[in-house]
FIKOLZA-1660 file (N, C-alpha, C; in steps of 0.1 Angstrom, whole numbers, plus 5000, padded with zeros to 4 digits):
% residues 219
   i   px   py   pz ch aa at
   1 6807 2496 2482  A  M  N
   1 6814 2503 2473  A  M CA
   1 6824 2510 2479  A  M  C
   2 6842 2516 2478  A  L  N
   2 6844 2521 2485  A  L CA
   2 6846 2532 2477  A  L  C
   3 6845 2545 2485  A  A  N
   3 6840 2561 2482  A  A CA
   3 6856 2561 2482  A  A  C
   4 6859 2572 2467  A  L  N
   4 6871 2575 2464  A  L CA
   4 6867 2591 2468  A  L  C
   5 6884 2594 2474  A  P  N
   5 6880 2609 2478  A  P CA
   5 6876 2620 2463  A  P  C
   6 6869 2629 2464  A  S  N
   6 6866 2640 2452  A  S CA
   6 6880 2646 2451  A  S  C
   7 6883 2652 2438  A  P  N
   7 6895 2657 2432  A  P CA
   7 6898 2671 2440  A  P  C
   8 6886 2679 2446  A  R  N
   8 6888 2693 2455  A  R CA
   8 6893 2687 2464  A  R  C
   9 6892 2677 2470  A  R  N
   9 6894 2674 2484  A  R CA
   9 6912 2670 2480  A  R  C
  10 6916 2663 2472  A  S  N
  10 6929 2654 2467  A  S CA
  10 6938 2672 2464  A  S  C
  11 6932 2681 2458  A  I  N
  11 6936 2694 2460  A  I CA
  11 6944 2701 2467  A  I  C
  12 6932 2696 2481  A  T  N
  12 6933 2705 2493  A  T CA
  12 6946 2701 2500  A  T  C
  13 6940 2688 2501  A  F  N
  13 6950 2677 2510  A  F CA
  13 6964 2681 2504  A  F  C
  14 6968 2687 2493  A  A  N
  14 6983 2685 2487  A  A CA
  14 6988 2697 2491  A  A  C
  15 6976 2709 2490  A  A  N
  15 6980 2721 2494  A  A CA
  15 6985 2725 2507  A  A  C
  16 6983 2717 2516  A  L  N
  16 6982 2716 2530  A  L CA
  16 6996 2708 2529  A  L  C
  17 6999 2702 2525  A  A  N
  17 7012 2694 2530  A  A CA
  17 7023 2703 2522  A  A  C
  18 7018 2707 2505  A  L  N
  18 7032 2718 2505  A  L CA
  18 7033 2727 2513  A  L  C
  19 7020 2735 2519  A  G  N
  19 7025 2749 2529  A  G CA
  19 7031 2743 2541  A  G  C
  20 7028 2731 2547  A  L  N
  20 7036 2722 2559  A  L CA
  20 7052 2719 2555  A  L  C
  21 7054 2719 2544  A  L  N
  21 7067 2716 2538  A  L CA
  21 7073 2731 2538  A  L  C
  22 7068 2742 2532  A  A  N
  22 7075 2753 2533  A  A CA
  22 7076 2759 2546  A  A  C
  23 7065 2761 2559  A  A  N
  23 7068 2764 2571  A  A CA
  23 7077 2758 2575  A  A  C
  24 7086 2742 2576  A  V  N
  24 7094 2740 2579  A  V CA
  24 7106 2744 2574  A  V  C
  25 7103 2741 2562  A  A  N
  25 7117 2751 2555  A  A CA
  25 7120 2765 2559  A  A  C
  26 7109 2772 2559  A  C  N
  26 7115 2786 2565  A  C CA
  26 7119 2784 2579  A  C  C
  27 7115 2778 2588  A  K  N
  27 7120 2776 2602  A  K CA
  27 7135 2771 2599  A  K  C
  28 7140 2760 2591  A  S  N
  28 7151 2760 2598  A  S CA
  28 7162 2765 2589  A  S  C
  29 7156 2777 2579  A  S  N
  29 7169 2785 2571  A  S CA
  29 7173 2794 2579  A  S  C
  30 7172 2796 2593  A  G  N
  30 7179 2804 2598  A  G CA
  30 7192 2806 2599  A  G  C
  31 7194 2819 2610  A  G  N
  31 7209 2817 2609  A  G CA
  31 7217 2824 2623  A  G  C
  32 7228 2827 2624  A  G  N
  32 7231 2835 2635  A  G CA
  32 7235 2824 2648  A  G  C
  33 7232 2823 2656  A  T  N
  33 7238 2815 2666  A  T CA
  33 7224 2805 2672  A  T  C
  34 7218 2808 2665  A  G  N
  34 7203 2798 2668  A  G CA
  34 7199 2792 2653  A  G  C
  35 7205 2790 2641  A  G  N
  35 7200 2781 2632  A  G CA
  35 7211 2779 2623  A  G  C
  36 7207 2773 2608  A  S  N
  36 7217 2765 2604  A  S CA
  36 7223 2772 2595  A  S  C
  37 7221 2787 2595  A  G  N
  37 7231 2797 2587  A  G CA
  37 7246 2798 2594  A  G  C
  38 7248 2811 2592  A  G  N
  38 7261 2817 2593  A  G CA
  38 7263 2816 2611  A  G  C
  39 7273 2816 2615  A  G  N
  39 7280 2819 2626  A  G CA
  39 7291 2820 2635  A  G  C
  40 7290 2818 2647  A  P  N
  40 7305 2816 2652  A  P CA
  40 7311 2804 2645  A  P  C
  41 7323 2804 2641  A  V  N
  41 7330 2792 2637  A  V CA
  41 7341 2785 2653  A  V  C
  42 7333 2771 2650  A  S  N
  42 7342 2761 2663  A  S CA
  42 7353 2762 2659  A  S  C
  43 7356 2758 2671  A  G  N
  43 7374 2755 2673  A  G CA
  43 7375 2757 2688  A  G  C
  44 7390 2752 2686  A  P  N
  44 7394 2753 2700  A  P CA
  44 7391 2764 2714  A  P  C
  45 7386 2759 2725  A  A  N
  45 7385 2771 2735  A  A CA
  45 7395 2782 2737  A  A  C
  46 7391 2797 2737  A  D  N
  46 7402 2802 2740  A  D CA
  46 7407 2799 2756  A  D  C
  47 7419 2798 2757  A  T  N
  47 7431 2797 2770  A  T CA
  47 7440 2809 2771  A  T  C
  48 7440 2819 2765  A  H  N
  48 7449 2829 2762  A  H CA
  48 7447 2835 2780  A  H  C
  49 7440 2839 2788  A  C  N
  49 7442 2837 2804  A  C CA
  49 7443 2830 2813  A  C  C
  50 7442 2817 2809  A  M  N
  50 7445 2808 2817  A  M CA
  50 7461 2809 2827  A  M  C
  51 7456 2808 2839  A  G  N
  51 7470 2808 2848  A  G CA
  51 7473 2824 2846  A  G  C
  52 7465 2834 2840  A  V  N
  52 7475 2848 2844  A  V CA
  52 7463 2853 2852  A  V  C
  53 7468 2864 2859  A  P  N
  53 7458 2872 2868  A  P CA
  53 7451 2879 2861  A  P  C
  54 7435 2882 2861  A  S  N
  54 7428 2888 2858  A  S CA
  54 7430 2902 2861  A  S  C
  55 7430 2911 2849  A  Q  N
  55 7435 2926 2848  A  Q CA
  55 7423 2936 2857  A  Q  C
  56 7422 2944 2870  A  P  N
  56 7415 2952 2868  A  P CA
  56 7416 2962 2868  A  P  C
  57 7403 2970 2868  A  I  N
  57 7404 2987 2854  A  I CA
  57 7407 2994 2867  A  I  C
  58 7408 3008 2859  A  S  N
  58 7402 3020 2867  A  S CA
  58 7399 3029 2859  A  S  C
  59 7386 3031 2863  A  Q  N
  59 7379 3042 2855  A  Q CA
  59 7388 3057 2849  A  Q  C
  60 7392 3060 2864  A  P  N
  60 7398 3077 2866  A  P CA
  60 7415 3072 2850  A  P  C
  61 7417 3060 2846  A  D  N
  61 7431 3061 2841  A  D CA
  61 7426 3059 2825  A  D  C
  62 7413 3058 2821  A  C  N
  62 7408 3061 2809  A  C CA
  62 7408 3071 2802  A  C  C
  63 7411 3086 2811  A  H  N
  63 7418 3098 2806  A  H CA
  63 7433 3102 2806  A  H  C
  64 7443 3088 2811  A  V  N
  64 7454 3093 2811  A  V CA
  64 7460 3091 2797  A  V  C
  65 7468 3104 2791  A  T  N
  65 7473 3104 2777  A  T CA
  65 7486 3104 2778  A  T  C
  66 7496 3103 2788  A  S  N
  66 7504 3098 2785  A  S CA
  66 7514 3092 2799  A  S  C
  67 7523 3086 2799  A  L  N
  67 7531 3076 2811  A  L CA
  67 7533 3086 2818  A  L  C
  68 7533 3085 2832  A  P  N
  68 7537 3093 2842  A  P CA
  68 7555 3092 2843  A  P  C
  69 7557 3088 2838  A  D  N
  69 7574 3084 2842  A  D CA
  69 7573 3078 2827  A  D  C
  70 7585 3090 2817  A  A  N
  70 7587 3089 2804  A  A CA
  70 7597 3077 2800  A  A  C
  71 7607 3075 2809  A  G  N
  71 7612 3062 2809  A  G CA
  71 7608 3046 2810  A  G  C
  72 7589 3048 2815  A  A  N
  72 7589 3037 2818  A  A CA
  72 7587 3025 2805  A  A  C
  73 7589 3015 2811  A  S  N
  73 7589 3006 2798  A  S CA
  73 7581 3000 2789  A  S  C
  74 7569 3001 2790  A  D  N
  74 7559 3000 2779  A  D CA
  74 7545 3007 2785  A  D  C
  75 7541 3004 2775  A  G  N
  75 7523 3011 2775  A  G CA
  75 7514 3005 2781  A  G  C
  76 7513 2992 2783  A  G  N
  76 7507 2983 2792  A  G CA
  76 7496 2977 2786  A  G  C
  77 7482 2985 2782  A  G  N
  77 7473 2981 2774  A  G CA
  77 7475 2972 2761  A  G  C
  78 7461 2962 2757  A  S  N
  78 7463 2958 2746  A  S CA
  78 7472 2951 2739  A  S  C
  79 7476 2943 2749  A  G  N
  79 7490 2932 2746  A  G CA
  79 7499 2937 2737  A  G  C
  80 7508 2948 2748  A  G  N
  80 7519 2954 2746  A  G CA
  80 7518 2964 2735  A  G  C
  81 7507 2970 2738  A  S  N
  81 7506 2978 2722  A  S CA
  81 7512 2995 2721  A  S  C
  82 7521 2991 2736  A  G  N
  82 7534 3004 2737  A  G CA
  82 7546 2994 2734  A  G  C
  83 7546 2982 2732  A  A  N
  83 7561 2977 2727  A  A CA
  83 7569 2988 2714  A  A  C
  84 7576 2985 2711  A  G  N
  84 7585 2989 2694  A  G CA
  84 7581 2974 2689  A  G  C
  85 7587 2979 2677  A  G  N
  85 7589 2965 2670  A  G CA
  85 7575 2963 2659  A  G  C
  86 7567 2975 2658  A  G  N
  86 7558 2968 2649  A  G CA
  86 7547 2958 2658  A  G  C
  87 7548 2957 2671  A  A  N
  87 7540 2942 2676  A  A CA
  87 7523 2949 2672  A  A  C
  88 7519 2939 2672  A  S  N
  88 7500 2944 2668  A  S CA
  88 7498 2941 2683  A  S  C
  89 7486 2954 2682  A  E  N
  89 7481 2958 2696  A  E CA
  89 7467 2950 2698  A  E  C
  90 7466 2939 2690  A  Y  N
  90 7452 2929 2693  A  Y CA
  90 7460 2916 2696  A  Y  C
  91 7453 2906 2700  A  G  N
  91 7452 2894 2701  A  G CA
  91 7448 2884 2690  A  G  C
  92 7450 2871 2692  A  P  N
  92 7447 2867 2681  A  P CA
  92 7429 2863 2681  A  P  C
  93 7427 2864 2665  A  T  N
  93 7410 2862 2665  A  T CA
  93 7409 2848 2674  A  T  C
  94 7397 2846 2682  A  M  N
  94 7391 2834 2685  A  M CA
  94 7379 2827 2684  A  M  C
  95 7379 2816 2684  A  Y  N
  95 7366 2808 2680  A  Y CA
  95 7354 2805 2688  A  Y  C
  96 7344 2805 2683  A  N  N
  96 7338 2797 2693  A  N CA
  96 7329 2812 2697  A  N  C
  97 7321 2813 2706  A  S  N
  97 7311 2826 2706  A  S CA
  97 7312 2835 2725  A  S  C
  98 7323 2826 2731  A  E  N
  98 7327 2836 2742  A  E CA
  98 7339 2832 2746  A  E  C
  99 7347 2844 2752  A  A  N
  99 7362 2844 2753  A  A CA
  99 7365 2851 2762  A  A  C
 100 7374 2855 2767  A  D  N
 100 7381 2865 2774  A  D CA
 100 7388 2880 2764  A  D  C
 101 7391 2891 2768  A  D  N
 101 7393 2899 2762  A  D CA
 101 7409 2900 2760  A  D  C
 102 7416 2904 2749  A  D  N
 102 7430 2904 2750  A  D CA
 102 7436 2907 2760  A  D  C
 103 7433 2914 2772  A  D  N
 103 7438 2917 2784  A  D CA
 103 7436 2913 2793  A  D  C
 104 7427 2907 2794  A  C  N
 104 7420 2894 2806  A  C CA
 104 7417 2903 2813  A  C  C
 105 7403 2914 2811  A  K  N
 105 7401 2926 2820  A  K CA
 105 7383 2918 2821  A  K  C
 106 7381 2916 2807  A  Y  N
 106 7367 2910 2809  A  Y CA
 106 7360 2900 2799  A  Y  C
 107 7349 2891 2804  A  H  N
 107 7345 2879 2798  A  H CA
 107 7337 2885 2787  A  H  C
 108 7336 2880 2773  A  V  N
 108 7326 2884 2765  A  V CA
 108 7322 2875 2759  A  V  C
 109 7308 2870 2757  A  K  N
 109 7302 2861 2749  A  K CA
 109 7293 2872 2740  A  K  C
 110 7287 2864 2731  A  W  N
 110 7278 2871 2717  A  W CA
 110 7270 2861 2713  A  W  C
 111 7256 2867 2708  A  T  N
 111 7245 2858 2701  A  T CA
 111 7243 2871 2685  A  T  C
 112 7233 2862 2680  A  S  N
 112 7234 2876 2665  A  S CA
 112 7223 2865 2661  A  S  C
 113 7214 2875 2654  A  S  N
 113 7203 2874 2648  A  S CA
 113 7207 2867 2632  A  S  C
 114 7200 2854 2623  A  P  N
 114 7204 2854 2613  A  P CA
 114 7213 2860 2604  A  P  C
 115 7227 2855 2602  A  I  N
 115 7235 2859 2588  A  I CA
 115 7233 2854 2582  A  I  C
 116 7234 2860 2575  A  A  N
 116 7236 2855 2557  A  A CA
 116 7242 2865 2547  A  A  C
 117 7247 2864 2537  A  E  N
 117 7250 2876 2526  A  E CA
 117 7243 2887 2525  A  E  C
 118 7248 2899 2525  A  N  N
 118 7241 2912 2525  A  N CA
 118 7225 2909 2532  A  N  C
 119 7226 2909 2543  A  R  N
 119 7214 2907 2552  A  R CA
 119 7218 2917 2564  A  R  C
 120 7208 2920 2572  A  D  N
 120 7210 2931 2584  A  D CA
 120 7215 2922 2594  A  D  C
 121 7223 2923 2605  A  V  N
 121 7226 2911 2613  A  V CA
 121 7231 2924 2625  A  V  C
 122 7224 2920 2638  A  T  N
 122 7224 2928 2651  A  T CA
 122 7231 2915 2660  A  T  C
 123 7243 2917 2666  A  F  N
 123 7248 2913 2675  A  F CA
 123 7248 2915 2691  A  F  C
 124 7243 2907 2700  A  T  N
 124 7237 2909 2711  A  T CA
 124 7252 2904 2719  A  T  C
 125 7259 2912 2727  A  V  N
 125 7274 2913 2734  A  V CA
 125 7269 2914 2747  A  V  C
 126 7275 2905 2757  A  T  N
 126 7271 2904 2772  A  T CA
 126 7286 2908 2773  A  T  C
 127 7293 2915 2784  A  A  N
 127 7308 2917 2787  A  A CA
 127 7303 2917 2805  A  A  C
 128 7315 2905 2812  A  T  N
 128 7315 2909 2824  A  T CA
 128 7326 2911 2831  A  T  C
 129 7330 2915 2841  A  Y  N
 129 7347 2921 2846  A  Y CA
 129 7351 2907 2850  A  Y  C
 130 7366 2909 2851  A  K  N
 130 7371 2893 2853  A  K CA
 130 7378 2896 2872  A  K  C
 131 7379 2906 2873  A  A  N
 131 7382 2914 2884  A  A CA
 131 7380 2924 2887  A  A  C
 132 7375 2924 2902  A  A  N
 132 7375 2938 2910  A  A CA
 132 7383 2950 2904  A  A  C
 133 7379 2964 2903  A  G  N
 133 7382 2975 2899  A  G CA
 133 7376 2985 2907  A  G  C
 134 7377 2998 2898  A  T  N
 134 7375 3009 2903  A  T CA
 134 7368 3019 2896  A  T  C
 135 7359 3013 2887  A  P  N
 135 7346 3021 2879  A  P CA
 135 7341 3027 2889  A  P  C
 136 7330 3034 2888  A  N  N
 136 7320 3043 2893  A  N CA
 136 7306 3033 2889  A  N  C
 137 7302 3028 2896  A  P  N
 137 7301 3022 2906  A  P CA
 137 7310 3011 2905  A  P  C
 138 7320 3009 2921  A  P  N
 138 7329 2994 2917  A  P CA
 138 7327 2986 2915  A  P  C
 139 7338 2977 2906  A  A  N
 139 7330 2971 2900  A  A CA
 139 7335 2953 2908  A  A  C
 140 7328 2941 2901  A  C  N
 140 7330 2931 2913  A  C CA
 140 7336 2922 2900  A  C  C
 141 7342 2909 2905  A  S  N
 141 7343 2899 2894  A  S CA
 141 7330 2889 2889  A  S  C
 142 7325 2889 2873  A  G  N
 142 7312 2885 2879  A  G CA
 142 7303 2895 2871  A  G  C
 143 7304 2908 2876  A  C  N
 143 7296 2921 2877  A  C CA
 143 7298 2925 2860  A  C  C
 144 7282 2927 2856  A  P  N
 144 7281 2932 2841  A  P CA
 144 7289 2946 2838  A  P  C
 145 7294 2948 2829  A  V  N
 145 7303 2961 2823  A  V CA
 145 7294 2969 2819  A  V  C
 146 7290 2982 2826  A  E  N
 146 7282 2993 2822  A  E CA
 146 7290 3004 2817  A  E  C
 147 7281 3010 2803  A  G  N
 147 7287 3021 2798  A  G CA
 147 7300 3020 2788  A  G  C
 148 7303 3008 2781  A  A  N
 148 7313 3005 2774  A  A CA
 148 7311 3007 2761  A  A  C
 149 7297 3014 2755  A  A  N
 149 7295 3017 2741  A  A CA
 149 7300 3008 2734  A  A  C
 150 7299 2996 2735  A  I  N
 150 7306 2984 2724  A  I CA
 150 7306 2986 2708  A  I  C
 151 7316 2984 2703  A  L  N
 151 7317 2989 2690  A  L CA
 151 7322 2977 2681  A  L  C
 152 7315 2975 2668  A  A  N
 152 7321 2962 2662  A  A CA
 152 7327 2964 2650  A  A  C
 153 7340 2962 2649  A  E  N
 153 7349 2963 2638  A  E CA
 153 7351 2949 2633  A  E  C
 154 7343 2954 2617  A  V  N
 154 7339 2936 2612  A  V CA
 154 7346 2940 2596  A  V  C
 155 7357 2925 2595  A  Y  N
 155 7360 2925 2583  A  Y CA
 155 7368 2910 2576  A  Y  C
 156 7367 2910 2563  A  L  N
 156 7372 2897 2556  A  L CA
 156 7384 2895 2554  A  L  C
 157 7386 2906 2553  A  S  N
 157 7405 2907 2551  A  S CA
 157 7413 2919 2555  A  S  C
 158 7423 2921 2558  A  D  N
 158 7430 2935 2557  A  D CA
 158 7424 2945 2546  A  D  C
 159 7421 2937 2536  A  T  N
 159 7413 2948 2522  A  T CA
 159 7401 2949 2519  A  T  C
 160 7397 2942 2530  A  H  N
 160 7380 2936 2525  A  H CA
 160 7373 2942 2537  A  H  C
 161 7368 2957 2542  A  P  N
 161 7361 2956 2555  A  P CA
 161 7345 2955 2552  A  P  C
 162 7332 2951 2560  A  A  N
 162 7321 2954 2560  A  A CA
 162 7320 2967 2552  A  A  C
 163 7305 2968 2547  A  P  N
 163 7302 2979 2542  A  P CA
 163 7298 2985 2555  A  P  C
 164 7296 3000 2553  A  N  N
 164 7294 3009 2561  A  N CA
 164 7278 3010 2566  A  N  C
 165 7274 3010 2575  A  T  N
 165 7261 3007 2578  A  T CA
 165 7254 3015 2588  A  T  C
 166 7263 3023 2591  A  A  N
 166 7260 3031 2600  A  A CA
 166 7256 3020 2615  A  A  C
 167 7267 3014 2624  A  Q  N
 167 7260 3005 2631  A  Q CA
 167 7257 3017 2645  A  Q  C
 168 7245 3013 2652  A  V  N
 168 7243 3018 2665  A  V CA
 168 7244 3006 2675  A  V  C
 169 7248 3011 2687  A  T  N
 169 7250 3003 2702  A  T CA
 169 7239 3004 2711  A  T  C
 170 7231 3005 2715  A  T  N
 170 7218 3006 2727  A  T CA
 170 7226 2991 2737  A  T  C
 171 7225 2996 2751  A  E  N
 171 7230 2989 2762  A  E CA
 171 7213 2986 2768  A  E  C
 172 7213 2977 2769  A  S  N
 172 7195 2969 2776  A  S CA
 172 7196 2956 2780  A  S  C
 173 7198 2953 2789  A  P  N
 173 7200 2955 2805  A  P CA
 173 7216 2961 2806  A  P  C
 174 7220 2966 2820  A  A  N
 174 7232 2967 2816  A  A CA
 174 7239 2957 2816  A  A  C
 175 7253 2959 2811  A  G  N
 175 7261 2951 2805  A  G CA
 175 7259 2940 2794  A  G  C
 176 7248 2947 2785  A  T  N
 176 7241 2941 2777  A  T CA
 176 7240 2947 2761  A  T  C
 177 7246 2942 2752  A  Y  N
 177 7249 2955 2742  A  Y CA
 177 7242 2952 2728  A  Y  C
 178 7234 2956 2719  A  A  N
 178 7227 2956 2709  A  A CA
 178 7235 2962 2697  A  A  C
 179 7243 2959 2686  A  I  N
 179 7249 2961 2674  A  I CA
 179 7247 2960 2665  A  I  C
 180 7239 2971 2657  A  G  N
 180 7240 2967 2645  A  G CA
 180 7234 2977 2638  A  G  C
 181 7229 2979 2628  A  P  N
 181 7230 2969 2618  A  P CA
 181 7244 2964 2611  A  P  C
 182 7250 2955 2610  A  I  N
 182 7259 2950 2604  A  I CA
 182 7256 2942 2594  A  I  C
 183 7263 2945 2578  A  Q  N
 183 7259 2935 2572  A  Q CA
 183 7277 2931 2563  A  Q  C
 184 7276 2916 2557  A  F  N
 184 7288 2911 2554  A  F CA
 184 7282 2906 2541  A  F  C
 185 7292 2914 2529  A  D  N
 185 7290 2913 2516  A  D CA
 185 7292 2903 2504  A  D  C
 186 7297 2895 2518  A  A  N
 186 7305 2883 2511  A  A CA
 186 7306 2870 2520  A  A  C
 187 7304 2855 2509  A  P  N
 187 7306 2847 2522  A  P CA
 187 7322 2845 2525  A  P  C
 188 7322 2839 2535  A  G  N
 188 7334 2834 2537  A  G CA
 188 7336 2837 2558  A  G  C
 189 7351 2834 2555  A  K  N
 189 7354 2835 2576  A  K CA
 189 7357 2850 2577  A  K  C
 190 7348 2857 2586  A  W  N
 190 7348 2872 2587  A  W CA
 190 7356 2869 2603  A  W  C
 191 7359 2885 2604  A  T  N
 191 7364 2888 2622  A  T CA
 191 7356 2894 2627  A  T  C
 192 7352 2895 2637  A  V  N
 192 7347 2907 2645  A  V CA
 192 7348 2912 2658  A  V  C
 193 7354 2922 2655  A  R  N
 193 7361 2924 2668  A  R CA
 193 7353 2936 2675  A  R  C
 194 7350 2933 2690  A  F  N
 194 7344 2939 2698  A  F CA
 194 7352 2952 2703  A  F  C
 195 7350 2965 2703  A  H  N
 195 7359 2971 2710  A  H CA
 195 7345 2980 2724  A  H  C
 196 7355 2973 2736  A  L  N
 196 7350 2982 2747  A  L CA
 196 7358 2994 2752  A  L  C
 197 7349 3004 2756  A  F  N
 197 7355 3019 2762  A  F CA
 197 7366 3021 2751  A  F  C
 198 7360 3023 2738  A  E  N
 198 7368 3031 2727  A  E CA
 198 7376 3042 2728  A  E  C
 199 7365 3049 2735  A  Q  N
 199 7368 3065 2735  A  Q CA
 199 7379 3065 2748  A  Q  C
 200 7384 3055 2756  A  C  N
 200 7396 3056 2767  A  C CA
 200 7407 3058 2759  A  C  C
 201 7420 3063 2766  A  A  N
 201 7433 3062 2760  A  A CA
 201 7435 3048 2770  A  A  C
 202 7444 3046 2758  A  D  N
 202 7451 3026 2763  A  D CA
 202 7466 3025 2764  A  D  C
 203 7465 3040 2771  A  I  N
 203 7482 3040 2781  A  I CA
 203 7483 3027 2788  A  I  C
 204 7479 3030 2803  A  L  N
 204 7476 3023 2812  A  L CA
 204 7473 3007 2811  A  L  C
 205 7479 2997 2820  A  D  N
 205 7476 2986 2816  A  D CA
 205 7460 2982 2821  A  D  C
 206 7454 2995 2834  A  D  N
 206 7443 2992 2839  A  D CA
 206 7435 2998 2833  A  D  C
 207 7437 3009 2823  A  S  N
 207 7425 3013 2816  A  S CA
 207 7411 3005 2813  A  S  C
 208 7405 3010 2805  A  P  N
 208 7387 3001 2812  A  P CA
 208 7390 3000 2791  A  P  C
 209 7402 3007 2781  A  H  N
 209 7396 3001 2770  A  H CA
 209 7401 2986 2770  A  H  C
 210 7392 2980 2762  A  G  N
 210 7397 2964 2756  A  G CA
 210 7389 2959 2740  A  G  C
 211 7394 2950 2738  A  H  N
 211 7390 2948 2726  A  H CA
 211 7391 2927 2729  A  H  C
 212 7379 2923 2719  A  A  N
 212 7379 2910 2716  A  A CA
 212 7377 2905 2705  A  A  C
 213 7381 2896 2695  A  A  N
 213 7377 2894 2685  A  A CA
 213 7376 2878 2678  A  A  C
 214 7366 2876 2672  A  F  N
 214 7358 2862 2667  A  F CA
 214 7356 2861 2655  A  F  C
 215 7358 2848 2654  A  Y  N
 215 7353 2846 2636  A  Y CA
 215 7342 2840 2639  A  Y  C
 216 7335 2847 2625  A  V  N
 216 7321 2847 2622  A  V CA
 216 7322 2838 2601  A  V  C
 217 7316 2831 2604  A  D  N
 217 7314 2821 2589  A  D CA
 217 7301 2824 2585  A  D  C
 218 7303 2831 2573  A  V  N
 218 7293 2837 2565  A  V CA
 218 7288 2829 2551  A  V  C
 219 7279 2822 2551  A  P  N
 219 7277 2814 2544  A  P CA
 219 7270 2817 2527  A  P  C
% end
């Protein structure tokens, strides 16, 4: 005669099955750059530095507060921030999770913890020099950018910035920065602009000051 499973054993098997389903669901509900939630917005790879000489930087020019010649034609950095006519000091916001900064000084990559609405998010940003320059110690092309104290400017629109979460930046190892917490308080296509050496004056072309902005999807 065929033995039937006891009711107690059937309940146990059902509970185990539900537990496995719940575990799978939790594992697949992540976000950021490694899950199914928010993250970088896919699009054309950035090419604004293609065919353009990489811009070396000079740390001493961090402290230059005025042009040496009052008749100089432009202020150099930040995509022509010294030009008149209300030109934007920033380059276009970029797709994906890596690109060159606005002035072709640095190559910037980012990842994040899971991204969701009203959740604390930490961005991990790495930056390398595109050209040799004269920081201390001397930089080389592809070397990590140390001491950049990267900050994140985060907004959904010109009138909708991210909530103030008292973000903190830590650097470890050299050239790798953890930035957070950052919160997105609404779904949508956000802009996250990373500022490098924000404390430096952005007067001369080779000032270390730089920035790179990326689109981030928040579900």
